[in-house]
N, C-alpha and C positions, 0 to 999 in steps of 0.2 A: 817532796818535802812541802809543808804549807805552814805559813804562820797567819793565825786568825787577826792577829793584833795590827799587822801591816796589810792584811787583806791582800795576799799574793799566794800562787800556786805554781809550783814548777815540778815538771815530771817528764820523764821519758818512756816513750813505747818505743822499742826497737832502736831504729836510727833517728827518731823523730824526737825532740825535745821541745815541750810546750812551756810557755811562760804566760802566765795569766795574772790579771788583777793590777795592783798598784805597788811598785817597788821602791821605796824610798831608804834604802839601807844605808849605812854610814860607812863608806869606805871598802877598801879591798877585802879585808877580813870578813866582814859582814857578808860578803858575795861568794866567799869560798866554798860552802856547799854547791852553790850552782856551778861554780867552776869546776869542781870536783865531778859533777854530773856530766858536764860537757866533755871534759877530759876522759873520762871513762867510756862515753859513747863514741868518741873518736878512737880509743884505745882497742875496741871492738872490732877495729878495721872495716868499717862500712864501705861500701863503694861510694855511698852519699849519706850526707847528714842535713836534716832538714830542721831548722830553728823555727818555730811557729809563734809568731808574736801578736796574732791577729787579734787577741783577747787581752793583751797587755796595754792597759790604759795609760800607765806612765811608767817611765824608767828614769831613773836621775843618772847623773854624769858618771858616777862610779859603776852602775851597771852598762852603761853605754860602752865604758872602758873595758869592762869584762869581756863584752861581745865584740869588740875590736881585737883585743888581745886573742881571742879565741879564733876569730876569722885569720888572722896572721899565722896561727899555729896550724890551722888547717892547710893554708896555702903552701905551707912547708912539707906537707904530707902527699907524696906524689900519688895520684889515682884516687884522690878522694874528692868528690865534689860537694859544695855545699849550696843550699838553698835557704833563703831567709823569706818568710812570709809575714806581711804586713797588712794594715788596713788602712786605707784612705780616710776612714772616719775619725782617726785617731792624729791629730796634728803633728805631734812630736815625730812620729814615725816618718812622715813624707820629709821631714828636715833632717832627720838624723840617719836615717838606714842608708840613703845613696852614699853616704860617706864610706860604708862598709865596701862597697865596689872599688872605691879608690885603694883599700888595703889588699883586696884580692879581686882584680877584673874579671876573674872566671866565674865569680859568685853569681848566682841566679837569684835576682831580688824580685819578688812577686809582691806588690802593694796593690791589692784589688779592693 
């Protein structure tokens, strides 16, 4: 899914979900398509899911909430590992992404 106006792109390749650009969507409803993509990826029963945020310059609180809820849903699925990839060059990621490990201690967080 792509939206030129808000300059973001979200897509899945197998068990990897990529987020890119700037996401300033308003509220949970606006993030519903991304949630559906994540839920469908989990429903495919992968052994592991990777969320790649390395090119996501900005994500507002509604988007961070989406990620938090998804991480909790993965925690409830036995046998599914989750990895979140981020970038040190993007300040919000260093501040916000470590909180995901509090929700799911087994989460593999890679901020390179």
